[in-house]
MDAnalysis code that builds the backbone (N, CA, C; Angstrom):
import MDAnalysis as mda
import numpy as np

u = mda.Universe.empty(210, n_residues=70, atom_resindex=np.repeat(np.arange(70), 3), trajectory=True)
u.add_TopologyAttr("name", ["N", "CA", "C"] * 70)
u.add_TopologyAttr("resid", np.arange(1, 71))
u.add_TopologyAttr("resname", ["UNK", "UNK", "UNK", "UNK", "UNK", "UNK", "UNK", "UNK", "UNK", "UNK", "UNK", "UNK", "UNK", "UNK", "UNK", "UNK", "UNK", "UNK", "UNK", "UNK", "UNK", "UNK", "UNK", "UNK", "UNK", "UNK", "UNK", "UNK", "UNK", "UNK", "UNK", "UNK", "UNK", "UNK", "UNK", "UNK", "UNK", "UNK", "UNK", "UNK", "UNK", "UNK", "UNK", "UNK", "UNK", "UNK", "UNK", "UNK", "UNK", "UNK", "UNK", "UNK", "UNK", "UNK", "UNK", "UNK", "UNK", "UNK", "UNK", "UNK", "UNK", "UNK", "UNK", "UNK", "UNK", "UNK", "UNK", "UNK", "UNK", "UNK"])
u.atoms.positions = np.array([
    [109.000, 98.168, 111.360],
    [109.910, 97.868, 112.426],
    [110.254, 99.167, 113.141],
    [110.582, 99.023, 114.416],
    [111.039, 100.200, 115.143],
    [112.503, 100.466, 114.798],
    [112.948, 101.646, 115.154],
    [114.352, 101.968, 114.880],
    [115.273, 101.002, 115.624],
    [114.912, 100.628, 116.846],
    [115.732, 99.696, 117.619],
    [115.811, 98.329, 116.942],
    [114.736, 97.894, 116.307],
    [114.715, 96.590, 115.645],
    [115.450, 96.610, 114.311],
    [115.696, 97.795, 113.781],
    [116.231, 97.912, 112.430],
    [117.745, 98.050, 112.359],
    [118.398, 98.133, 113.485],
    [119.852, 98.239, 113.451],
    [120.495, 96.920, 113.053],
    [121.688, 96.995, 112.513],
    [122.428, 95.786, 112.151],
    [123.113, 95.246, 113.396],
    [123.052, 93.980, 113.682],
    [122.523, 92.880, 112.890],
    [121.071, 92.521, 113.203],
    [120.393, 93.287, 114.061],
    [119.019, 92.947, 114.453],
    [118.072, 92.874, 113.257],
    [118.268, 93.707, 112.258],
    [117.364, 93.702, 111.101],
    [117.405, 92.371, 110.364],
    [118.486, 91.647, 110.505],
    [118.585, 90.332, 109.854],
    [117.516, 89.375, 110.368],
    [117.069, 89.555, 111.617],
    [115.999, 88.702, 112.153],
    [114.709, 88.885, 111.362],
    [114.439, 90.097, 110.924],
    [113.237, 90.341, 110.103],
    [113.346, 89.606, 108.773],
    [114.504, 89.676, 108.153],
    [114.705, 88.965, 106.890],
    [114.598, 87.459, 107.096],
    [115.162, 86.947, 108.179],
    [115.062, 85.512, 108.478],
    [113.608, 85.100, 108.679],
    [112.831, 85.915, 109.385],
    [111.415, 85.599, 109.626],
    [110.638, 85.560, 108.308],
    [110.932, 86.480, 107.412],
    [110.266, 86.493, 106.111],
    [110.603, 85.231, 105.337],
    [111.859, 84.837, 105.328],
    [112.259, 83.631, 104.600],
    [111.610, 82.386, 105.187],
    [111.472, 82.320, 106.504],
    [110.762, 81.192, 107.125],
    [109.300, 81.186, 106.686],
    [108.661, 82.367, 106.702],
    [107.263, 82.453, 106.297],
    [107.099, 82.008, 104.843],
    [107.997, 82.455, 103.962],
    [107.931, 82.056, 102.560],
    [107.972, 80.543, 102.428],
    [108.905, 79.898, 103.109],
    [109.041, 78.440, 103.036],
    [107.798, 77.743, 103.577],
    [107.259, 78.229, 104.680],
    [106.081, 77.612, 105.302],
    [104.818, 77.790, 104.471],
    [104.791, 78.795, 103.601],
    [103.599, 79.117, 102.822],
    [103.771, 78.864, 101.333],
    [104.797, 78.084, 100.977],
    [105.049, 77.676, 99.600],
    [105.163, 78.869, 98.650],
    [105.861, 79.906, 99.126],
    [106.090, 81.110, 98.335],
    [107.600, 81.289, 98.151],
    [107.977, 82.078, 97.159],
    [109.382, 82.394, 96.906],
    [109.520, 83.881, 96.603],
    [110.734, 84.388, 96.692],
    [110.997, 85.777, 96.331],
    [110.762, 85.975, 94.838],
    [110.078, 87.044, 94.480],
    [109.885, 87.389, 93.077],
    [111.004, 88.316, 92.597],
    [111.613, 89.034, 93.522],
    [112.760, 89.897, 93.271],
    [113.387, 90.190, 94.633],
    [114.527, 90.842, 94.663],
    [115.204, 91.054, 95.949],
    [114.365, 91.858, 96.941],
    [114.495, 91.537, 98.230],
    [113.803, 92.319, 99.250],
    [114.400, 93.720, 99.341],
    [113.619, 94.626, 99.925],
    [114.061, 96.012, 100.074],
    [113.822, 96.465, 101.503],
    [114.648, 97.345, 101.965],
    [114.428, 98.000, 103.251],
    [114.019, 99.430, 102.953],
    [112.883, 99.837, 103.503],
    [112.357, 101.178, 103.272],
    [112.491, 101.946, 104.575],
    [113.309, 102.961, 104.558],
    [113.545, 103.793, 105.734],
    [112.646, 105.013, 105.663],
    [111.774, 105.167, 106.653],
    [110.842, 106.287, 106.674],
    [111.595, 107.611, 106.801],
    [110.909, 108.645, 106.427],
    [111.487, 109.988, 106.440],
    [112.041, 110.367, 107.818],
    [111.433, 109.848, 108.885],
    [111.848, 110.200, 110.247],
    [112.964, 109.308, 110.791],
    [113.533, 108.470, 109.969],
    [114.517, 107.487, 110.449],
    [115.595, 108.102, 111.331],
    [116.187, 109.163, 110.886],
    [117.337, 109.741, 111.587],
    [116.969, 110.411, 112.917],
    [115.686, 110.703, 113.130],
    [115.301, 111.344, 114.392],
    [114.294, 110.518, 115.201],
    [113.994, 109.311, 114.751],
    [113.021, 108.453, 115.435],
    [113.579, 107.958, 116.770],
    [112.681, 107.829, 117.734],
    [113.035, 107.219, 119.019],
    [113.172, 105.706, 118.799],
    [113.876, 105.004, 119.678],
    [114.061, 103.564, 119.490],
    [112.761, 102.767, 119.351],
    [111.669, 103.231, 119.976],
    [110.406, 102.488, 119.903],
    [109.458, 102.997, 118.822],
    [109.896, 103.938, 118.002],
    [109.072, 104.456, 116.906],
    [109.282, 103.631, 115.644],
    [108.176, 103.405, 114.919],
    [108.282, 102.697, 113.647],
    [108.973, 103.594, 112.633],
    [110.003, 103.049, 112.004],
    [110.795, 103.870, 111.097],
    [111.299, 103.113, 109.873],
    [111.076, 101.791, 109.828],
    [111.630, 100.968, 108.744],
    [110.624, 99.889, 108.364],
    [110.585, 99.571, 107.079],
    [109.790, 98.445, 106.587],
    [110.698, 97.543, 105.773],
    [110.441, 96.254, 105.840],
    [111.100, 95.298, 104.957],
    [110.048, 94.877, 103.941],
    [110.257, 95.237, 102.687],
    [109.318, 94.919, 101.610],
    [109.851, 93.716, 100.844],
    [108.971, 92.732, 100.665],
    [109.397, 91.484, 100.038],
    [108.443, 91.127, 98.899],
    [108.850, 91.367, 97.652],
    [108.032, 90.919, 96.526],
    [108.026, 89.387, 96.511],
    [106.847, 88.796, 96.418],
    [106.783, 87.331, 96.473],
    [105.837, 86.792, 95.418],
    [105.951, 85.495, 95.199],
    [105.070, 84.793, 94.259],
    [104.960, 83.347, 94.727],
    [103.922, 82.643, 94.266],
    [103.809, 81.224, 94.613],
    [104.966, 80.427, 94.008],
    [105.351, 79.383, 94.692],
    [106.390, 78.479, 94.187],
    [105.843, 77.732, 92.971],
    [106.644, 77.609, 91.948],
    [106.237, 76.874, 90.750],
    [106.458, 75.379, 90.964],
    [105.538, 74.602, 90.515],
    [105.657, 73.142, 90.552],
    [105.452, 72.641, 89.130],
    [106.399, 71.898, 88.643],
    [106.294, 71.332, 87.296],
    [106.082, 72.423, 86.256],
    [106.743, 73.569, 86.468],
    [106.694, 74.658, 85.503],
    [105.451, 75.522, 85.564],
    [104.589, 75.318, 86.585],
    [103.376, 76.128, 86.691],
    [103.057, 76.353, 88.162],
    [102.225, 77.358, 88.411],
    [101.787, 77.638, 89.778],
    [100.715, 76.624, 90.140],
    [100.896, 75.945, 91.255],
    [99.901, 74.970, 91.707],
    [98.736, 75.677, 92.362],
    [97.570, 75.102, 92.263],
    [96.369, 75.634, 92.895],
    [96.563, 75.676, 94.394],
    [96.079, 76.737, 95.041],
    [96.181, 76.874, 96.492],
    [94.972, 76.224, 97.180],
    [94.052, 75.618, 96.438],
    [92.852, 75.028, 97.025],
    [93.128, 73.676, 97.624],
])
């Protein structure tokens, strides 16, 4: 994400998009998401990439097991 996209509350849109993608693709969070701020965060221009949203994920369990994706 760019620095402009990563400010609060704008960064919440990235988290919302990830949650929508998870639901649409039958995936769930495996652990809490993380925001990774690049080393240049404090001096980045608004259009420079400076932040990542990392989301550990796994397939949704059905009946106690992972269903085949085929």
